[in-house]
C-alpha positions as CSV (number, residue, x, y, z in Angstrom):
1,X,26.0,-95.6,20.5
2,X,29.4,-96.2,22.0
3,X,29.9,-100.0,22.8
4,X,30.6,-101.2,26.3
5,X,31.5,-104.3,27.9
6,X,29.5,-105.7,30.7
7,X,30.4,-104.2,34.1
8,X,34.0,-105.7,34.7
9,X,34.8,-107.5,38.0
10,X,36.9,-105.7,40.5
11,X,40.6,-106.1,40.7
12,X,42.6,-107.6,43.3
13,X,46.4,-106.7,43.4
14,X,48.8,-109.2,44.5
15,X,50.6,-108.9,47.7
16,X,54.0,-109.5,45.9
17,X,53.4,-106.3,44.1
18,X,52.2,-104.3,47.2
19,X,55.2,-105.1,48.9
20,X,57.6,-104.2,46.4
21,X,55.7,-100.9,45.8
22,X,55.7,-97.5,47.6
23,X,51.9,-97.6,47.2
24,X,49.0,-99.9,47.3
25,X,45.7,-99.8,46.2
26,X,42.9,-102.2,47.0
27,X,39.7,-102.8,45.5
28,X,36.7,-105.0,46.8
29,X,33.4,-105.5,45.3
30,X,31.6,-102.4,44.9
31,X,34.1,-100.4,47.0
32,X,37.3,-98.7,45.5
33,X,39.8,-97.5,48.2
34,X,42.2,-94.8,47.3
35,X,45.9,-95.4,47.3
36,X,47.5,-96.0,50.5
37,X,50.6,-94.4,51.2
38,X,53.5,-96.5,52.4
39,X,56.6,-95.0,53.7
40,X,58.8,-97.4,51.6
41,X,60.5,-95.1,49.3
42,X,63.7,-93.3,49.6
43,X,62.6,-90.0,50.9
44,X,65.8,-88.4,49.2
45,X,64.6,-89.5,45.6
46,X,62.5,-86.8,44.1
47,X,59.8,-87.6,41.3
48,X,61.1,-88.0,38.0
49,X,60.0,-85.0,35.7
50,X,58.5,-86.5,32.7
51,X,57.1,-85.1,29.4
52,X,55.0,-87.5,27.4
53,X,54.8,-86.9,23.6
54,X,51.8,-89.1,21.8
55,X,49.9,-89.5,18.9
56,X,46.8,-90.1,21.0
57,X,43.7,-91.8,19.1
58,X,45.8,-93.9,16.5
59,X,46.1,-97.0,18.9
60,X,45.0,-98.0,22.5
61,X,48.7,-98.4,23.5
62,X,49.0,-94.7,24.2
63,X,46.1,-94.7,26.8
64,X,47.4,-97.5,28.5
65,X,50.8,-95.9,28.6
66,X,49.2,-92.4,29.9
67,X,47.4,-94.4,32.5
68,X,50.6,-96.0,33.6
69,X,52.3,-92.6,34.0
70,X,49.3,-91.4,36.2
71,X,49.8,-94.6,38.5
72,X,53.5,-94.0,38.6
73,X,53.1,-90.4,39.4
74,X,50.4,-91.3,42.3
75,X,53.2,-93.6,43.8
76,X,55.8,-90.7,43.8
77,X,58.0,-92.1,41.0
78,X,57.4,-89.4,38.4
79,X,55.6,-85.9,37.8
80,X,54.0,-85.5,34.5
81,X,54.8,-82.1,33.5
82,X,53.2,-82.0,30.1
83,X,51.9,-83.9,27.5
84,X,52.2,-83.0,23.6
85,X,50.4,-84.6,21.1
86,X,51.5,-85.3,17.2
87,X,47.8,-86.5,16.0
88,X,46.6,-83.5,14.4
89,X,43.0,-83.8,15.1
90,X,40.7,-81.5,17.3
91,X,39.7,-84.4,19.7
92,X,43.2,-85.6,20.5
93,X,43.8,-83.1,23.2
94,X,40.5,-83.0,24.9
95,X,40.7,-86.9,25.2
96,X,44.0,-86.4,26.9
97,X,42.4,-83.9,28.9
98,X,39.8,-86.1,30.1
99,X,42.3,-88.9,31.0
100,X,44.5,-86.4,33.3
101,X,41.4,-85.3,34.5
102,X,40.1,-88.6,35.3
103,X,43.3,-89.2,37.5
104,X,42.9,-85.7,39.3
105,X,45.6,-84.0,37.2
106,X,43.8,-82.1,34.9
107,X,46.0,-78.8,35.2
108,X,48.9,-80.6,33.1
109,X,49.8,-78.4,30.2
110,X,48.8,-80.0,26.8
111,X,50.3,-78.9,23.6
112,X,49.4,-79.9,20.0
113,X,51.0,-80.0,16.5
114,X,49.3,-78.5,13.5
115,X,51.0,-80.5,11.0
116,X,48.2,-82.4,9.1
117,X,49.7,-85.9,10.0
118,X,46.7,-88.3,10.9
119,X,44.0,-85.7,11.1
120,X,41.1,-88.2,11.3
121,X,39.3,-88.7,14.6
122,X,40.7,-92.2,15.4
123,X,38.3,-94.8,17.1
124,X,38.3,-93.4,20.6
125,X,39.0,-89.8,20.8
126,X,35.2,-89.4,20.5
127,X,34.9,-90.5,24.2
128,X,36.0,-87.0,25.1
129,X,32.3,-85.9,23.9
130,X,30.5,-88.8,25.3
131,X,27.6,-87.8,27.7
132,X,25.6,-89.7,30.1
133,X,22.3,-87.8,31.1
134,X,23.5,-84.6,29.6
135,X,26.9,-84.6,31.5
136,X,30.2,-85.3,30.2
137,X,31.2,-88.9,31.0
138,X,34.8,-87.9,31.5
139,X,34.8,-84.4,32.6
140,X,37.5,-81.9,31.2
141,X,38.1,-78.3,30.4
142,X,39.8,-78.3,27.0
143,X,36.9,-78.5,24.5
144,X,39.1,-78.7,21.3
145,X,42.7,-78.9,20.2
146,X,42.1,-75.8,18.2
147,X,42.2,-74.0,21.6
148,X,45.3,-75.5,23.0
149,X,48.8,-74.0,22.6
150,X,51.6,-75.1,20.1
151,X,53.5,-78.2,21.3
152,X,56.7,-76.6,20.9
153,X,55.8,-73.7,23.3
154,X,54.5,-76.2,25.7
155,X,57.7,-78.2,25.5
156,X,60.2,-75.2,25.8
157,X,58.2,-74.0,28.7
158,X,58.2,-77.2,30.7
159,X,61.9,-77.6,30.0
160,X,63.1,-73.9,30.8
161,X,61.5,-74.4,34.3
162,X,63.0,-77.6,34.8
163,X,66.4,-78.6,36.6
164,X,69.2,-79.0,34.9
165,X,69.5,-82.6,33.2
166,X,66.3,-83.8,35.2
167,X,63.8,-84.3,32.4
168,X,62.9,-87.8,30.8
169,X,61.2,-87.4,27.5
170,X,59.0,-90.2,26.5
171,X,57.9,-90.1,22.8
172,X,55.5,-92.7,21.5
173,X,54.1,-91.3,18.4
174,X,55.9,-89.3,15.6
175,X,59.0,-87.3,15.9
176,X,57.3,-84.3,14.7
177,X,57.2,-82.3,17.7
178,X,60.5,-83.4,19.2
179,X,62.3,-82.4,15.7
180,X,60.4,-79.1,15.9
181,X,61.8,-78.4,19.3
182,X,65.3,-79.0,18.2
183,X,64.9,-76.6,15.4
184,X,63.3,-73.9,17.8
185,X,65.0,-70.6,18.5
186,X,65.3,-68.4,21.6
187,X,62.5,-66.5,22.4
188,X,60.7,-65.2,25.5
189,X,60.4,-68.6,27.2
190,X,64.0,-69.2,26.8
191,X,67.2,-67.7,25.7
192,X,68.4,-71.0,24.6
193,X,67.8,-72.6,21.0
194,X,66.1,-75.9,21.0
195,X,69.2,-78.1,20.8
196,X,70.9,-76.0,24.0
197,X,67.5,-76.4,26.0
198,X,67.5,-80.1,25.3
199,X,71.1,-80.5,26.2
200,X,70.6,-78.6,29.4
201,X,67.4,-79.8,30.7
202,X,66.9,-83.3,29.2
203,X,68.4,-86.5,31.0
204,X,67.3,-89.2,28.6
205,X,64.8,-89.8,25.6
206,X,62.7,-93.1,25.6
207,X,61.1,-93.4,22.5
208,X,58.8,-96.2,20.6
209,X,60.4,-96.1,17.1
210,X,61.7,-98.3,14.6
211,X,62.3,-102.0,14.5
212,X,65.7,-103.9,15.3
213,X,64.8,-107.4,14.7
214,X,63.3,-108.7,11.5
215,X,59.4,-108.8,11.8
216,X,57.3,-111.8,10.0
217,X,55.2,-110.9,7.2
218,X,51.7,-112.1,6.2
219,X,53.6,-115.2,4.7
220,X,55.5,-115.9,7.7
221,X,58.9,-114.7,6.4
222,X,61.2,-112.6,8.5
223,X,61.5,-109.1,6.9
224,X,63.4,-105.8,7.4
225,X,60.4,-103.7,9.1
226,X,59.3,-100.0,8.3
227,X,57.7,-98.8,11.6
228,X,54.5,-96.7,12.0
229,X,55.9,-93.9,13.9
230,X,58.9,-93.4,11.7
231,X,57.0,-93.9,8.4
232,X,54.6,-90.8,9.3
233,X,57.2,-88.3,9.6
234,X,60.6,-89.7,8.1
235,X,62.4,-86.1,8.1
236,X,61.6,-85.9,11.9
237,X,62.7,-89.2,12.9
238,X,65.9,-88.8,10.7
239,X,66.4,-85.4,12.7
240,X,65.9,-87.2,16.3
241,X,68.4,-89.8,15.3
242,X,71.1,-87.5,14.1
243,X,70.9,-84.5,16.4
244,X,69.3,-85.4,19.6
245,X,71.9,-84.7,22.2
246,X,70.9,-86.9,25.0
247,X,71.1,-90.5,25.3
248,X,67.9,-92.2,23.5
249,X,66.4,-95.8,24.4
250,X,64.7,-96.9,21.2
251,X,61.8,-99.7,21.6
252,X,61.4,-101.4,18.4
253,X,58.4,-102.8,16.9
254,X,59.3,-106.3,18.1
255,X,59.5,-105.3,21.6
256,X,55.7,-104.6,22.0
257,X,54.7,-107.4,19.8
258,X,56.7,-109.8,22.3
259,X,54.4,-108.3,25.0
260,X,50.9,-108.4,24.5
261,X,48.4,-107.1,27.0
262,X,46.3,-109.6,28.3
263,X,42.4,-109.0,27.1
264,X,40.9,-110.6,30.4
265,X,42.8,-107.7,32.2
266,X,40.6,-105.3,30.3
267,X,37.7,-107.4,31.0
268,X,38.2,-108.0,34.7
269,X,40.7,-105.4,36.3
270,X,39.2,-102.0,35.7
271,X,35.9,-102.1,37.6
272,X,36.6,-99.5,40.6
273,X,34.3,-97.0,38.7
274,X,31.3,-97.5,36.3
275,X,33.2,-95.8,33.1
276,X,37.0,-96.0,32.9
277,X,38.7,-94.4,29.9
278,X,41.4,-96.8,29.5
279,X,39.2,-99.7,29.3
280,X,36.8,-98.0,27.1
281,X,39.4,-96.7,24.8
282,X,40.8,-100.3,24.4
283,X,37.2,-101.6,23.7
284,X,36.4,-98.9,21.0
285,X,40.0,-99.6,19.5
286,X,39.4,-103.4,19.1
287,X,37.2,-105.2,21.4
288,X,38.3,-108.2,23.5
289,X,39.0,-111.1,22.9
290,X,42.0,-109.3,21.6
291,X,45.5,-109.1,23.2
292,X,47.0,-105.6,21.9
293,X,50.8,-105.5,21.6
294,X,52.2,-102.8,24.3
295,X,54.6,-100.9,22.3
296,X,54.2,-97.4,24.0
297,X,53.8,-98.9,27.5
298,X,57.5,-100.5,27.1
299,X,59.0,-96.9,26.4
300,X,57.0,-95.4,29.8
301,X,58.4,-98.3,31.7
302,X,61.9,-98.1,31.0
303,X,62.2,-94.3,31.0
304,X,60.6,-94.1,34.8
305,X,62.1,-97.5,35.9
306,X,65.1,-98.3,34.1
307,X,66.8,-100.2,36.7
308,X,64.1,-102.7,37.4
309,X,65.2,-105.3,35.0
310,X,62.2,-105.4,32.8
311,X,64.2,-105.0,29.7
312,X,67.9,-105.8,28.6
313,X,69.8,-102.9,26.5
314,X,71.8,-103.4,23.7
315,X,75.5,-102.4,23.5
316,X,75.8,-98.6,22.7
317,X,75.9,-97.5,19.2
318,X,74.0,-95.2,16.9
319,X,70.8,-95.5,14.9
320,X,70.1,-94.0,11.5
321,X,66.9,-93.8,9.7
322,X,67.0,-94.1,5.8
323,X,64.5,-92.4,3.2
324,X,62.3,-95.5,3.1
325,X,61.8,-95.3,7.1
326,X,63.8,-98.4,7.8
327,X,66.1,-98.1,11.1
328,X,69.6,-99.6,11.0
329,X,71.9,-99.8,14.5
330,X,75.4,-99.7,14.3
331,X,77.4,-100.5,17.3
332,X,79.7,-97.8,18.4
333,X,81.5,-97.6,21.8
334,X,80.5,-93.8,22.2
335,X,77.2,-94.2,20.8
336,X,74.3,-92.5,22.7
337,X,71.6,-94.8,21.4
338,X,70.6,-98.2,22.9
339,X,67.6,-100.4,21.9
340,X,65.2,-102.5,24.2
341,X,65.7,-106.2,24.2
342,X,62.9,-108.6,25.7
343,X,64.3,-111.2,28.2
344,X,62.3,-114.2,28.1
345,X,62.8,-114.8,31.8
346,X,61.2,-111.1,32.6
347,X,58.5,-111.3,30.4
348,X,56.0,-112.3,33.1
349,X,57.0,-110.0,35.5
350,X,56.9,-107.0,32.7
351,X,53.3,-108.0,31.5
352,X,52.3,-108.1,35.3
353,X,53.7,-104.6,35.9
354,X,51.9,-103.4,32.8
355,X,48.4,-104.6,34.1
356,X,48.9,-103.6,37.6
357,X,50.1,-100.0,36.8
358,X,47.6,-99.3,33.9
359,X,44.6,-100.6,36.0
360,X,45.5,-99.2,39.2
361,X,42.5,-97.1,40.6
362,X,42.7,-93.2,40.3
363,X,43.5,-91.5,43.7
364,X,40.9,-90.1,45.7
365,X,39.2,-86.9,44.5
């Protein structure tokens, strides 16, 4: 039996956030109103095309990050053009499809890798198969990742059809798919090789990987840290660090640690529907009371809202990844890499954005 929480209280979005946003969503007890479109956006600013590359199923922050992208898309700030997955399990892609469908975006292309990396089910991807009274709790079309196309083909197709220098790529899992994209040859999708395609079509890469501050060990001593997304595919991470041709914003392990997601939001802010995939995934991963670090959410927020003052950026430089998975940043005036820095003065603002965006109700179906 799948664990659940008692029915959550319904969220109330703060007026200050609503005034600052292009759209608002209002929930009152027993009633969930769809997003209200308010014409305060600059109509000349088109939505940012986004590719989301994730190891969905290995941690619940991937799910919250995907929900944030859908909320930002409903606000007209971005357009999710593809999701590619680096977790090699058959239920990872169906779960992504279920979340996309929950947000009325079930036609978004999904690609998978077949690398053998983290090929276990994970704690919440099984929700893709959850049924109530014989019906899928979270309807979706993709039954298995075995039926999904290869991630590199999906990436190449999404980029080939995009405007030049327009796409923001967000990587919150391993570098497996993006490294394979760089190594890809010209084909029927595009006459450009992978490096040429990225150079021509991508504006930036925002990635959760590495560590750029010492992390305390179990004894409380600060140590250099080997971060999970790098450890799982070191050669791919090395290739991205050395060969990716566009600017990269690295969100290190220390950033998500400094911004834990308040578990009370999971308990109180997702009650507009009886079953919410983000809430249930969080509970399956590690039930409240548990404030999970927001590693992947940081890369999403920076990629789509880079000028909102949520994070400071390091000076430019270059990141290298050694054979033990340690990441090192070297300041260089002409470097294409920067890393995110949490500003104490902006922490409450950033955490509020995480909560309000991830819990924003899906638009009317």
